[in-house]
C-alpha positions in Angstrom: 190.3 -79.1 173.7 194.1 -78.4 174.0 196.5 -78.7 171.1 198.1 -81.9 172.4 194.9 -83.8 172.6 193.7 -82.6 169.2 196.8 -83.9 167.6 196.5 -87.2 169.4 192.8 -87.6 168.3 193.7 -86.8 164.7 196.5 -89.4 164.7 194.3 -92.1 166.3 191.4 -91.3 163.9 193.6 -91.5 160.7 192.9 -94.7 158.6 195.6 -97.3 158.9 196.0 -99.8 156.1 196.6 -103.3 157.0 200.1 -104.6 156.4 200.4 -107.6 154.0 201.6 -110.8 155.5 205.3 -110.8 156.1 205.7 -107.1 155.4 206.8 -106.2 158.9 209.3 -109.0 159.0 210.7 -107.9 155.6 211.0 -104.3 156.8 212.8 -105.5 160.0 215.1 -107.6 157.9 215.8 -104.7 155.5 216.5 -102.1 158.2 219.5 -102.7 160.5 218.5 -103.2 164.1 221.1 -100.7 165.2 219.6 -98.0 163.0 216.1 -98.6 164.3 217.3 -98.6 167.9 219.3 -95.4 167.3 216.4 -93.5 165.7 214.0 -94.7 168.3 216.3 -93.7 171.1 216.8 -90.2 169.6 213.1 -89.5 169.2 212.3 -90.8 172.6 215.1 -88.8 174.2 213.6 -85.6 172.8 210.0 -86.3 173.9 211.1 -87.9 177.3 214.4 -86.3 178.3 214.4 -87.8 181.8 213.8 -91.4 180.6 210.3 -91.5 182.0 207.0 -91.0 180.4 206.7 -88.8 177.3 206.5 -85.1 178.3 203.2 -83.4 177.3 205.1 -80.1 177.1 207.4 -81.5 174.5 204.4 -82.8 172.4 202.9 -79.3 172.7 206.1 -77.8 171.5 206.1 -80.1 168.4 202.5 -78.9 167.7 203.6 -75.3 168.0 206.4 -76.0 165.4 203.8 -77.4 163.1 201.6 -74.4 163.4 204.4 -71.8 163.3 206.4 -73.3 160.4 204.5 -75.8 158.3 201.4 -73.6 158.0 203.1 -70.6 156.6 205.1 -72.8 154.2 201.8 -74.3 153.1 200.4 -70.8 152.6 203.5 -69.7 150.7 203.2 -72.7 148.4 199.6 -71.8 147.7 200.6 -68.3 146.8 203.4 -69.7 144.6 201.0 -71.8 142.7 198.6 -68.9 142.2 201.5 -66.8 140.9 203.0 -69.7 138.8 203.5 -69.4 135.0 200.3 -68.8 133.1 200.4 -70.6 129.8 197.6 -70.4 127.3 197.3 -71.6 123.7 196.5 -69.0 121.0 193.3 -69.4 119.0 193.7 -72.4 116.6 196.2 -71.3 113.9 196.0 -73.6 110.8 198.9 -72.0 109.1 202.6 -72.6 109.4 205.1 -69.8 109.5 208.6 -70.7 108.4 210.1 -67.5 109.8 209.9 -65.7 113.0 206.3 -64.4 113.7 205.2 -61.8 116.2 202.4 -61.0 118.7 201.1 -57.4 118.5 202.0 -55.0 121.3 198.4 -55.2 122.7 198.3 -59.0 122.3 195.2 -58.9 120.1 196.8 -60.0 116.8 199.4 -62.5 115.7 201.3 -62.0 112.4 203.6 -64.1 110.2 204.6 -65.0 106.7 203.3 -68.3 105.4 205.0 -70.9 103.3 203.2 -69.5 100.2 204.7 -66.1 100.9 201.6 -64.3 102.2 201.7 -61.9 105.2 198.8 -63.0 107.4 197.4 -61.4 110.5 195.2 -63.5 112.9 192.8 -62.1 115.5 193.9 -63.9 118.7 190.3 -63.8 120.2 188.3 -64.9 117.1 190.8 -66.7 114.9 189.9 -64.6 111.9 192.7 -64.5 109.3 193.5 -61.6 107.0 196.0 -61.5 104.2 197.8 -58.2 104.2 200.5 -58.7 101.5 201.9 -61.2 99.1 205.4 -62.2 97.8 206.8 -61.8 101.3 209.8 -63.9 102.5 211.1 -62.7 105.9 210.3 -62.5 109.6 207.8 -59.9 110.7 208.0 -57.1 113.2 205.3 -54.9 114.7 205.6 -51.1 115.0 205.6 -50.0 118.7 202.0 -48.7 118.5 200.7 -51.9 116.7 199.4 -50.0 113.7 201.7 -51.5 111.2 203.5 -54.8 110.4 207.0 -54.8 108.7 208.0 -57.6 106.3 210.2 -57.9 103.2 208.4 -58.4 99.9 210.2 -59.6 96.8 209.8 -58.9 93.1 212.3 -61.2 91.4 215.6 -60.9 93.3 214.8 -57.4 94.5 213.6 -57.0 98.1 211.6 -54.1 99.6 211.0 -53.6 103.3 207.3 -52.8 103.7 205.2 -51.4 106.5 201.7 -52.7 106.1 198.8 -51.0 107.8 196.8 -53.3 110.1 193.6 -51.3 109.6 193.7 -50.6 105.8 196.1 -53.2 104.4 197.9 -50.4 102.5 201.7 -50.6 102.5 204.5 -48.1 102.4 208.2 -48.7 101.5 210.7 -48.3 104.3 213.8 -49.2 102.2 215.1 -51.2 99.2 217.5 -54.2 99.5 217.2 -54.5 103.3 219.2 -56.9 105.5 217.5 -59.9 107.0 214.9 -58.2 109.2 215.2 -58.7 113.0 213.7 -55.7 114.8 212.1 -52.3 114.4 213.0 -49.4 116.8 210.2 -48.2 119.1 210.5 -44.7 117.5 210.2 -46.2 114.0 213.5 -44.6 112.8 215.8 -47.6 112.7 215.7 -51.3 111.9 218.1 -54.1 113.0 219.1 -56.8 110.7 221.7 -59.5 109.9 223.8 -60.2 106.9 225.2 -63.7 106.2 227.8 -63.6 103.4 228.7 -67.2 103.9 227.4 -70.1 106.1 227.6 -69.4 109.8 229.2 -66.0 109.3 226.9 -63.3 110.5 227.1 -59.6 111.0 224.7 -57.2 112.9 223.7 -54.0 111.1 221.5 -51.1 112.1 219.9 -49.0 109.3 218.6 -45.4 109.7 215.4 -45.5 107.7 215.5 -41.7 107.1 218.9 -41.5 105.3 219.4 -45.3 104.8 222.8 -45.1 106.5 224.0 -48.5 107.7 226.0 -49.1 110.9 227.8 -52.4 111.4 227.4 -53.3 115.1 229.2 -56.6 115.0 231.1 -58.7 112.4 231.5 -62.4 112.2 229.5 -63.0 115.4 230.3 -66.7 115.4 226.6 -67.7 115.9 223.3 -66.2 115.0 223.2 -62.9 116.9 219.4 -62.3 117.3 219.7 -58.5 117.7 216.9 -56.6 119.5 216.1 -53.1 120.5 215.4 -52.4 124.2 211.8 -51.3 125.0 212.9 -47.6 125.3 215.0 -47.9 122.2 218.3 -46.8 123.9 220.1 -50.2 123.8 220.7 -52.9 121.3 221.3 -56.5 122.4 222.9 -59.3 120.5 225.0 -62.5 121.0 228.4 -63.5 119.7 230.6 -66.5 120.2 234.3 -66.0 120.9 236.8 -68.7 121.8 233.9 -71.1 122.1 232.2 -68.9 124.7 228.8 -67.2 124.2 228.8 -63.5 125.0 225.7 -61.4 125.5 226.3 -57.8 124.3 224.5 -54.6 125.1 225.3 -51.5 123.1 223.9 -48.0 123.3 222.2 -47.0 120.1 224.6 -44.1 119.7 227.6 -46.2 120.5 228.6 -44.4 123.7 228.4 -47.3 126.0 228.8 -51.1 125.8 228.2 -53.9 128.3 229.0 -57.6 128.1 228.0 -60.7 130.0 230.3 -63.6 129.3 230.2 -65.9 132.3 227.2 -68.2 131.4 228.3 -71.8 131.5 226.8 -72.8 128.2 225.5 -71.3 124.9 223.2 -68.3 124.8 220.6 -67.8 122.0 217.4 -65.9 121.3 217.9 -63.0 123.9 214.7 -61.0 124.4 214.0 -57.9 126.5 211.2 -58.0 129.0 208.5 -55.4 128.4 209.8 -52.8 130.9 213.5 -53.5 130.1 214.6 -54.8 133.5 215.5 -58.3 132.3 216.8 -60.1 129.3 215.6 -63.7 128.9 217.5 -66.1 126.7 217.6 -69.8 125.8 220.6 -71.4 127.6 222.0 -74.7 126.4 224.2 -76.6 128.7 225.8 -80.0 128.2 224.9 -82.7 130.7 226.2 -86.3 131.1 223.7 -87.9 128.8 222.0 -85.0 127.0 222.1 -81.3 126.5 219.8 -79.2 128.8 218.0 -76.3 127.1 216.2 -74.0 129.5 214.9 -70.4 129.5 217.0 -68.1 131.7 216.7 -64.5 132.8 219.4 -61.9 133.6 218.5 -58.6 135.4 219.6 -55.3 133.9 219.6 -52.0 135.7 220.5 -48.7 134.2 223.7 -49.6 132.3 224.8 -52.8 133.9 223.9 -56.4 134.5 222.9 -57.3 138.0 223.7 -60.7 139.6 223.9 -63.9 137.6 221.4 -65.5 135.2 218.6 -67.6 136.9 216.5 -70.3 135.3 212.8 -69.5 134.7 211.3 -72.2 132.4 212.8 -75.7 132.1 213.2 -77.9 129.0 212.4 -75.5 126.1 214.0 -77.7 123.4 210.9 -77.7 121.3 210.1 -74.0 121.8 210.9 -71.1 119.5 210.4 -67.7 121.2 209.1 -64.7 119.3 208.4 -61.6 121.2 206.7 -60.0 124.2 203.4 -58.1 124.3 203.3 -54.9 126.4 201.1 -56.8 129.0 203.9 -59.4 129.6 202.8 -62.2 127.3 205.7 -64.0 125.7 204.7 -65.6 122.4 206.3 -68.8 121.2 205.6 -71.9 119.3 206.1 -75.6 119.9 206.8 -78.1 117.1 206.2 -81.7 116.5 208.7 -83.1 114.1 206.9 -86.0 112.7 209.0 -86.7 109.5 212.0 -88.8 109.1 213.3 -91.5 106.7 210.7 -93.5 104.8 211.3 -96.6 102.7 209.3 -97.7 99.7 209.6 -101.3 98.3 209.8 -101.3 94.5 210.1 -103.9 91.6 213.7 -104.1 90.4 212.6 -104.5 86.8 209.7 -101.9 86.4 210.5 -99.4 89.2 206.9 -99.6 90.3 206.0 -99.8 94.0 205.2 -103.2 95.4 203.9 -101.8 98.7 203.1 -98.7 100.6 205.8 -96.4 102.0 206.6 -96.8 105.7 208.5 -94.7 108.2 211.9 -96.3 108.9 213.1 -93.8 111.6 211.7 -90.6 112.9 213.9 -87.5 112.6 213.4 -83.8 112.6 214.4 -81.3 110.0 216.0 -82.6 106.8 218.7 -85.2 107.8 220.8 -86.3 104.9 221.3 -90.0 104.3 223.0 -92.6 102.1 223.0 -96.4 101.7 225.9 -98.7 102.5 227.3 -100.5 99.4 225.8 -103.8 100.5 222.4 -102.3 101.1 222.3 -103.4 104.8 222.9 -100.1 106.5 221.9 -96.5 106.1 224.0 -93.6 107.4 222.3 -90.4 108.6 224.1 -87.1 108.9 222.5 -84.4 111.1 223.8 -81.8 113.6 227.4 -82.8 113.6 226.7 -86.5 114.2 226.8 -89.5 111.9 224.5 -92.3 112.8 224.3 -95.8 111.3 221.0 -97.8 111.3 219.9 -101.1 109.9 218.1 -100.6 106.6 215.4 -103.1 107.4 214.4 -102.2 110.9 215.8 -98.7 111.5 217.5 -99.9 114.7 220.5 -97.8 115.6 223.9 -99.5 115.2 226.4 -96.8 116.3 227.0 -93.1 116.2 230.0 -91.0 115.4 230.7 -87.4 116.5 232.2 -85.3 113.7 234.8 -83.3 115.5 235.5 -79.9 113.9 232.3 -79.9 111.7 230.0 -76.9 112.4 227.5 -77.1 109.6 226.3 -79.9 107.3 225.1 -79.1 103.8 223.1 -81.1 101.3 224.4 -84.3 99.8 226.2 -87.4 101.1 227.4 -90.5 99.4 229.0 -93.8 100.6 231.9 -95.0 98.6 231.3 -98.4 96.8 234.3 -99.9 98.5 232.7 -99.1 101.9 235.6 -97.1 103.3 234.6 -93.5 103.0 231.5 -91.2 103.1 231.6 -87.9 101.3 229.5 -84.9 102.4 229.1 -81.2 102.0 229.8 -79.0 105.0 231.7 -76.3 106.9 234.3 -76.7 109.6 234.7 -74.7 112.8 237.7 -73.2 111.1 235.3 -71.7 108.6 236.6 -73.9 105.7 233.8 -75.0 103.4 233.8 -77.8 100.9 233.6 -81.5 100.3 234.7 -83.6 103.3 235.5 -87.3 103.6 234.6 -89.4 106.7 236.4 -92.7 107.4 233.6 -95.1 108.2 235.6 -97.2 110.6 237.1 -94.4 112.7 235.0 -91.3 112.1 238.1 -89.3 111.0 237.1 -86.3 108.9 239.3 -84.7 106.2 238.7 -81.9 103.8 238.9 -83.1 100.1 238.1 -79.9 98.2 238.0 -76.4 99.5 235.1 -74.4 98.0 234.1 -70.8 98.7 230.3 -70.4 99.0 227.6 -69.2 101.3 225.7 -72.4 101.6 227.5 -75.8 101.1 225.1 -77.7 99.0 227.4 -79.6 96.7 225.7 -83.0 96.4 228.8 -85.2 96.2 228.4 -88.6 94.4 230.9 -91.4 94.1 232.2 -93.1 90.9 231.6 -96.8 90.9 235.3 -97.5 91.3 235.6 -95.3 94.4 238.4 -93.3 92.8 236.5 -90.0 92.0 233.7 -87.8 93.2 231.4 -85.6 91.1 229.8 -82.5 92.7 228.0 -79.3 91.9 229.5 -75.9 92.4 228.5 -72.4 91.1 226.2 -73.7 88.3 228.6 -76.4 87.1 229.4 -80.0 87.6 233.0 -80.9 88.6 234.8 -84.2 89.0 237.7 -84.7 91.4 240.0 -87.7 91.8 240.6 -88.7 95.4 244.4 -89.3 94.9 245.3 -85.8 93.5 242.3 -83.7 94.8 242.3 -81.5 91.6 238.8 -80.6 90.5 238.0 -80.6 86.8 234.9 -78.9 85.4 232.7 -81.3 83.4 229.9 -79.1 82.1 230.2 -76.5 79.3 230.7 -72.8 80.1 227.5 -70.7 80.1 228.1 -69.1 76.7 228.4 -72.6 75.1 225.4 -74.1 76.9 222.4 -74.5 74.6 220.1 -74.9 77.5 221.1 -71.7 79.2 220.4 -73.1 82.7 222.5 -73.8 85.7 223.5 -77.4 86.4 222.7 -79.0 89.7 222.7 -82.1 91.9 224.9 -84.6 89.9 224.6 -88.4 90.1 227.2 -90.7 88.7 225.9 -93.2 86.1 225.9 -96.8 87.3 228.5 -97.7 84.7 230.8 -94.8 85.7 231.2 -93.4 82.2 229.1 -90.3 82.7 227.5 -88.0 85.3 223.8 -87.1 85.2 222.5 -83.7 86.5 219.4 -81.5 86.4 219.0 -78.7 83.9 215.5 -77.1 84.4 213.0 -79.8 83.4 215.6 -82.1 81.9 218.1 -84.6 83.2 221.3 -84.6 81.1 224.4 -86.8 81.2 227.9 -85.8 80.2 230.7 -88.2 79.6 233.6 -88.1 82.0 235.8 -86.6 79.3 233.3 -83.9 78.8 233.0 -84.6 75.1 229.4 -85.8 74.8 226.1 -84.6 76.4 222.7 -86.1 75.9 219.3 -86.0 77.4 218.0 -89.0 79.3 214.7 -87.5 80.6 212.5 -84.5 79.9 209.7 -83.7 82.3 206.9 -82.0 80.3 204.5 -81.7 83.2 204.3 -77.9 83.8 202.6 -78.4 87.2 205.9 -79.3 88.9 209.6 -79.7 88.3 212.4 -82.0 89.2 213.5 -81.3 92.7 216.2 -84.0 93.2 216.7 -87.4 91.7 218.7 -90.7 91.9 219.5 -93.4 89.4 218.5 -97.1 89.7 221.4 -99.5 90.1 220.7 -101.0 86.6 220.5 -97.5 85.0 217.0 -98.2 83.5 215.0 -95.8 85.7 215.4 -92.6 87.7 213.4 -91.6 90.8 212.7 -88.0 91.5 210.7 -85.7 93.8 208.9 -82.6 92.6 208.9 -80.9 96.0 205.6 -82.3 97.2 204.4 -85.4 99.0 204.7 -87.5 95.9 207.5 -89.8 94.6 207.8 -90.2 90.8 209.7 -92.7 88.6 210.7 -92.5 84.9 212.4 -94.8 82.4 215.7 -93.5 81.0 214.8 -94.8 77.5 212.2 -92.0 77.0 209.2 -93.7 78.6 206.5 -91.8 80.3 207.0 -90.9 84.0 204.7 -92.3 86.6 203.9 -91.7 90.3 204.9 -94.5 92.5 204.1 -93.2 96.0 202.1 -90.5 97.8 201.8 -89.5 101.5 198.1 -88.6 101.7 197.9 -88.8 105.5 200.3 -86.0 106.0 199.4 -82.3 106.1 199.8 -79.8 103.3 203.2 -78.5 104.6 204.8 -81.9 104.4 207.0 -82.8 101.5 209.3 -85.6 100.4 212.9 -85.1 99.5 216.2 -86.7 98.7 215.2 -90.1 97.2 218.0 -92.7 97.3 217.8 -96.0 95.4 219.2 -99.0 97.4 222.2 -100.7 95.8 220.1 -103.9 95.5 217.4 -102.0 93.7 214.4 -103.4 95.6 213.6 -100.3 97.6 213.9 -96.5 97.7 214.4 -94.3 100.7 213.5 -90.7 101.0 213.2 -87.9 103.6 209.9 -86.6 104.7 209.7 -83.1 106.3 206.6 -82.9 108.4 206.4 -80.4 111.2 203.3 -79.5 113.0 203.2 -76.3 115.2 201.2 -74.9 118.0 201.3 -71.3 119.1 201.3 -70.2 122.7 201.8 -67.3 125.1 203.2 -67.5 128.7 203.5 -64.9 131.5 204.2 -64.6 135.2 207.6 -66.4 135.0 209.8 -63.4 136.0 210.0 -61.9 139.5 206.8 -60.2 140.7 208.2 -56.7 140.0 208.2 -57.6 136.3 204.5 -58.3 136.0 203.7 -54.9 134.5 204.0 -53.7 130.9 206.4 -51.3 129.3 
């Protein structure tokens, strides 16, 4: 049977669904008659060039095109699917690692530091977990041969970089007082780290582990630099930001050569070398019309230069945190479900006891700060340089303001009782840190008090008359008047402080005559003139402490969180504290935070941090020449 007849038979034998009544008429009505006539004429002109019957030779030619073009395309698509990204989930890991974790060079083990500061190694085939060290608080890095894991262990404030044997669990000290650990050279002689003297100010350092000599590779990088050694140990990569442009740097370890790539139309983060050093992959963030696009990109490197331009390899990696590569080409990463947000708890205005169960008002990742409007009808959320307003009853979004010039938001925000301003802690893009004021109506941001510190957690709180703000700074409580902007220290100097503790997280009393603050297991108040200090609450439960608190509108109770899933309340007249809420359905790593009493007094909001992670590996997403190992 010839090709022409075979095609004709297949077409005739194909099932033809019946057209619903009126469908043909509708199609004819929707398609202009002129278009139909034109398309029909063009097709017929090709198959019947002389105007007579359809030419069998032309049909045969069309069949040849199908065989010659579509078949190879189909074959190529099949090959592409076979070569497509291979993604596999690691053996179930029931631990959460707050810092960067790492897959061993052979891909057989996964290591990380847990929330309770234990260095844990997991067998990726069996799921068996082994605890190698305790009191660790850092990312982890494997040695090139996979025999040791490096992490920083702390005794008090003193940190020691340890190399822990995978086989025996024995550790050896690499150095004292190390920088924030980022990478370990393939020859084991150097480490890369970062130092952050103040918020969003980072430097890249390389330390010689033999003589402990430190080399500064970059200062004030502008964003987190994520330094890494190349697989052969000759190069160091890191990222900086200059004039609002991300720059990918490569530097020879001996400083003899430097290479830059600065033409990516977006932000570069998390650069990682491929196993054989021919590519760097990075997370690229680009602003779109309605949202930011975050994808995984790759850039080829050959000898001592970048080749070509970056090309996308994995789309939509917003929820992915990339760790490292195994020698066989497995890229380890985790995905996270951010299930927390703002919860609201109804309470009795007289007793402070809960009148119902807590419910989630709005879902949000991380730890967004929030505060109530003076009338109790709205809640403001501050996160990621944006201020959002929602209805307090439903959680429905009202509007959103972009905080121009703000780069980092610290802890604490408060809405002025007159409704005009919101105070918050933060840092601007000009590197100024302190207490800022937002005009609620327009979103205009102004610096109220300039404060020099590494992390801007000042916990500003308004006086009831909206004329002053109290805040915490360097172990003291200060009060500043809005009109003159001159801070005045409220608390006693350390040598005169009978409690010998630092003061933190102030809250103005409802009557405005004093400011309350946490000192260890106590809550004290000091009058505005600084003359009188008294204790309003002493927590004698040694199982937990006071994490953060707020005052009821009538002044009769305080609400506080101990850093767990529980919410507690206590009378300010010396009565016994009592638990008013718990979140039993959440996992062990979840905790409640930042309780805020509504101005009406009938409800309490608080933040819940609840992140659930899964750990994965992917491979086969770079060009075929990259499939091999180191």
